[in-house]
MARKOL-679523 format. One record per residue (C-alpha): residue in three letters; chain; x, y, z. Coordinates in nm, 4 decimals, decimal comma, m for minus. Layout:
REM MARKOL-679523
  type  mol         X         Y         Z
   ALA    A         X         Y         Z
...
***
This chain:
REM MARKOL-679523
  type  mol         X         Y         Z
   UNK    A    7,6078   14,4439    8,5219
   UNK    A    7,4916   14,6065    8,1621
   UNK    A    7,4687   14,3193    7,9076
   UNK    A    7,8024   14,3783    7,7500
   UNK    A    8,0336   14,3241    8,0325
   UNK    A    7,8308   14,0108    8,0424
   UNK    A    7,9228   13,8718    7,7134
   UNK    A    8,3287   14,0039    7,7628
   UNK    A    8,3093   13,8166    8,1087
   UNK    A    8,1357   13,4633    7,9537
   UNK    A    8,4281   13,5179    7,6212
   UNK    A    8,6652   13,5494    7,9445
   UNK    A    8,6191   13,2110    8,0582
   UNK    A    8,5238   13,0686    7,7532
   UNK    A    8,8949   13,1793    7,6728
   UNK    A    9,0042   13,0448    8,0531
   UNK    A    8,8548   12,6451    7,9440
   UNK    A    8,9823   12,6588    7,6027
   UNK    A    9,3528   12,7171    7,7027
   UNK    A    9,3190   12,4385    8,0839
   UNK    A    9,1463   12,1590    7,9005
   UNK    A    9,5037   12,0969    7,6957
   UNK    A    9,6918   12,2004    7,9185
   UNK    A    9,5736   11,8632    8,1608
   UNK    A    9,5368   11,6000    7,9198
   UNK    A    9,9212   11,6819    7,8500
   UNK    A    9,9660   11,6130    8,1670
   UNK    A    9,8170   11,2816    8,2487
   UNK    A    9,9924   10,9499    8,3334
   UNK    A    9,7932   10,6872    8,1602
   UNK    A   10,0038   10,4937    7,9475
   UNK    A   10,2871   10,6227    7,9767
   UNK    A   10,6732   10,5301    7,9266
   UNK    A   10,9467   10,3869    8,1865
   UNK    A   11,1286   10,4333    8,4835
   UNK    A   11,4713   10,5426    8,3837
   UNK    A   11,7849   10,5275    8,6366
   UNK    A   12,0652   10,6241    8,5718
   UNK    A   12,4415   10,5580    8,7586
   UNK    A   12,7068   10,7967    8,6519
   UNK    A   12,5068   10,9356    8,3623
   UNK    A   12,4573   10,5602    8,2484
   UNK    A   12,1370   10,3685    8,1600
   UNK    A   12,1178   10,0901    8,4770
   UNK    A   11,7098   10,0052    8,4291
   UNK    A   11,4839   10,0517    8,2164
   UNK    A   11,1554    9,9458    8,3093
   UNK    A   10,7834   10,0555    8,2221
   UNK    A   10,5797   10,2547    8,4384
   UNK    A   10,3125   10,0580    8,4918
   UNK    A   10,5049    9,7444    8,5674
   UNK    A   10,4643    9,7175    8,9883
   UNK    A   10,8353    9,6320    9,0962
   UNK    A   11,0992    9,6821    9,3765
   UNK    A   11,4263    9,7627    9,1123
   UNK    A   11,7629    9,6762    9,3452
   UNK    A   12,1021    9,8863    9,1553
   UNK    A   12,3650    9,9685    9,2290
   UNK    A   12,5229   10,3835    9,3327
   UNK    A   12,8507   10,5320    9,4699
   UNK    A   12,7415   10,4474    9,8227
   UNK    A   12,5618   10,1266    9,8220
   UNK    A   12,2716    9,9842    9,6801
   UNK    A   11,9330   10,2476    9,5771
   UNK    A   11,6557   10,0266    9,5768
   UNK    A   11,3329   10,1562    9,3076
   UNK    A   10,9690   10,1425    9,4088
   UNK    A   10,7800   10,1121    9,0887
   UNK    A   10,3924   10,1068    9,1548
   UNK    A   10,0344   10,2650    8,9915
   UNK    A   10,1573   10,4068    8,8019
   UNK    A   10,4452   10,6555    9,0258
   UNK    A   10,7921   10,5895    9,1221
   UNK    A   10,9991   10,6263    9,4043
   UNK    A   11,3977   10,5671    9,5807
   UNK    A   11,2532   10,3076    9,8093
   UNK    A   11,5656   10,2876   10,0611
   UNK    A   11,9022   10,4300    9,9430
   UNK    A   12,2498   10,5039   10,1443
   UNK    A   12,3308   10,8484   10,2048
   UNK    A   12,3571   11,0562   10,4631
   UNK    A   12,0248   11,2908   10,4703
   UNK    A   11,8147   11,0833   10,2657
   UNK    A   11,6492   11,2716   10,0199
   UNK    A   11,5480   11,1033    9,7453
   UNK    A   11,3410   10,8274   10,0016
   UNK    A   11,1711   11,1298   10,1530
   UNK    A   11,0788   11,3483    9,8008
   UNK    A   10,8289   11,0072    9,8335
   UNK    A   10,6328   10,9391    9,4319
   UNK    A   10,6903   11,0681    9,1709
   UNK    A   10,4159   11,0720    8,8247
   UNK    A   10,5187   11,3105    8,6498
   UNK    A   10,7311   11,3379    8,3632
   UNK    A   10,9236   11,6333    8,4218
   UNK    A   10,9839   11,5626    8,7493
   UNK    A   11,3408   11,3386    8,8238
   UNK    A   11,4643   11,2350    9,1195
   UNK    A   11,8134   11,2761    9,2350
   UNK    A   12,0379   11,0977    9,4159
   UNK    A   12,3905   11,3383    9,4271
   UNK    A   12,6063   11,1272    9,7267
   UNK    A   12,5118   10,7947    9,4782
   UNK    A   12,5480   10,9579    9,1469
   UNK    A   12,1618   10,8229    9,0904
   UNK    A   11,8857   11,0031    8,8561
   UNK    A   11,5675   10,8758    8,8326
   UNK    A   11,3058   10,9798    8,5857
   UNK    A   11,0012   10,8832    8,4429
   UNK    A   11,0430   10,9273    7,9710
   UNK    A   10,8226   10,8326    7,7407
   UNK    A   10,4182   10,9194    7,7881
   UNK    A   10,4027   10,9863    7,3941
   UNK    A   10,3877   11,2649    7,1190
   UNK    A   10,3466   11,5548    7,2667
   UNK    A   10,3942   11,5359    7,6521
   UNK    A   10,5231   11,7822    7,8322
   UNK    A   10,9515   11,7748    7,8507
   UNK    A   11,0060   12,0391    8,1014
   UNK    A   10,8248   12,2167    8,3574
   UNK    A   10,9562   12,5385    8,5650
   UNK    A   10,8166   12,6507    8,8599
***
């Protein structure tokens, strides 16, 4: 390999690191804001993400239990035909909501500071 090739590879590697590091910190959930639960588009519950606990809200088909634990949130128990909300498991990313269509319940993480990622397209 020539000296110019080595310099080119080094520049590409440094560019990749400089691009990746800000993205890494953008997805940091430490100090992330609140867990917000909405039923039929009306906010019914807002709790800090760092406050562990289990909360019950009334959905269209019955009670939905939301668990906040270790900076993550999940739907622990709900009444729906296929239980997709419960199967989804824990979520800690503000760009990933838990949506329970039969119950018309949406569980979402909001906040997380200025510059946090609002939406993620996969």
